[in-house]
Structures are given as C-alpha cells and as structure tokens.
Steps between C-alpha positions, in 0.01 A plus 500: 500500500205384295171617648351150477755356745366465853628367828460131574358601839197647323380144427507291818416167338768550234753591767418191706529275195832652391635468856402134512672444167810674635505267803463194277790612278737625770702356785368774733347270760788252478740787567296605804493138619879490480519802730247345738704181520850649526475846654166538679580259788784729603267800497239314707765407757551869575144565612342165580719290727375628836147613408181357650307673221624623163328795333528510120367773268460431129475811282351410163452131581321426174355150479726375779726249322825658618352603835425138586852397405634760742264385775605139443866596551411686820309193626795273418739715697265593786281189546186550705539877529179695433518722192287811453499560124333816367467571128457837330367441148286740291352238265186325623555231236849425631376485859237242400771288335724539805223377732428206268868406504512513881186284521659219300845521662581277796683595820352848529357446850750718687461794257243775538422670166358851476440668163475875440361604161708814456814636338822545694434876498154449648644270766770755576243778539287285730796405719616862530163581657560244775680603818704180520512316166583130500867401492602210277769231512504457123358713220524393138433695182512272196496664157282788624715813530424574133150599614597749773495877442762604756746213543742669745211597730364145477838349589546738793148434633519120495854506638349682797257212557775243561537342842845429646709263284229513231548518123334616181537290184459680168498309172510682167686498170874549511668815373705271274192337346365538150205686653729781613643545152159474335341760727788746475510488121131474412304614807433846357356350179260260671163591654557609860253409769480659843452152648852393416849646491830371372713416804777244552713384791765760409247778556382350830849447643587862416188610690594282798852647500353852502273406790789347695324163521717188526436217254654215307423421137510160328465465121381170352480396137161471331388485138184533294468305177389761243558286190128518414526880474679452169222287348252728326146457631596257777262533798771432759725751329233770488428463873871508583539814289224659707673407824844612383377841385208542744291582192162348419514318162846637429551282193204653317506858632869592520662696215689252279830682547472484881420131497787430259745689724396318815494166318858555387618604846330210674732264312813689601736406787403689814134451424501128425712196427440243230513137610405188305294703257312689774521869586521542879433850635702610803245496784756511784352577842638678804419402857556792737500421873459811716605504864312660789640808675751422772 
C-alpha cells in the first residue's frame, strides 16, 4: 500500500461529500422505501396492534430520513398511538439535521423524540449500568454495523432489550453484493480504519446462527451508477472512487496498478452490470428482521 493513501474517515467533510454523491447515484433509498412499503407493515403488525404506546430505538439514526419513513409507517398502521422514539447518534451534525427535518415534517404530534449523542457502544455501556434498562418494541440499525467493534456482543445485547413480540431491523449490504467481492479481494490493500470494518449480511446471519437468535432475511436489488468513475478527472467519479474504496482522494493517491485492477474488476459481472451505456455497481441490500426471545 502506498504510504500516501489514507482512510476516507480521516477527512470528515470529504466523507460526507462522497456519501452524498453515493446517495445521488444509487438506488439505496429507493430500495429501502420498497422494503418499507412491502415488508415493514407486516413487521409492525407483530408488535404494534395492541399497544397503547410504542417504544422505538434508532441506533445510528443519522439525519433521520429513513427514521421518519419508519415512523410514518408505524403511524399509518397504529393511528393515534403514542410513539416514544429515541435516537442514538454520535454525530452532532447529523443530530442537528435530524431535528431540522422533524421541525419541518407534519404529523409528528404523537411522537416524542429523544436524542443521545453517543455511539452504540457508549449506549450499551450506559444501559448495562442501569438495574432495569428500557425494553423496546422495535429497534432498528440502518447501515451502522460497519462501525461496531464487537458485532456479536452488540447483537446479543440489543436482542436482550426487546420486549415481547418485538423486533430488530438491520439493514446492510448483501453478501452477494459487489461490496462483498470488492472488500474480500482488495480490503488488505486499502487503508484500514478502526472506525469501519468490512461486514455483510452473510457475516451477520452467521453470527446470529451462532448466537441461536431467530431471524428472517430479505434481499432487495439496488445499484450505484459508477459510470463517472471511468472518466478521468471527473469530480463525481473521484468522489465515488473515494466512497467505493473508503480512501481519501483515491484517484490521485492510489498506485496506478491498484487503480487499474479495481477499475477492470468493477466492469466485470458480479461487481456490476452494463445497461444502456451505464455501469451499474451491485449495491444489493439485506434486510434482517430479528425476533424477540420466546
């Protein structure tokens, strides 16, 4: 690895910009919306039909876009029921954006929002110090398990916080996605950062099996248009390169042979498909629904 390569997480503003570019070029949120529309109502029915209050815990809620979609579905299915929604989010900037989004969104009157500026590990430590930690009807972890040190311990802990008939929803990249292939082949040659680890739904379901935790897993198709990555000097392409490799300024700091290898692979079946002159990276997502203990 060239010494000048550094993790994308070492430059927060660059990471945020590359993530925004990823969202604009991918069907990530559309894929999540499809799950919310088709599958989430069935999940809500398990915990919400007879409740006078619904307790929801968001781990890594970010700026709240997906959280509010989930809350809207809960309101649709359980009209008039009070919702206690607590958010664990380590980024102060994201919490500010979340609060701004809530302020300009209608029909939030029956929802109580509480934000905790902390990581999931910090929340876990704080709850373990309490004699009777809060039980939750629904816990969701959206694209955040990459940032957890001990994933099996995290899964076991939050599973223990579920009330009767409750569920955990985990969303992360599928084990059949292009991400999985990219990380397995090139992870050792890219700058590693302690803030992030390469984990897919295949890894998580194996952990759940080992823990004896019941779950169901749904895979949905998603793509990211990476055509601009093959245009030399293109700003969109450079930011997408950064996001794909988790490397700050990958295009200008990566060894030419490494970039050429990855560029070739990204155009191969299994990583991407070519459609109408565009190169669409396999961004398939998995939606894992975990059941409470019987």
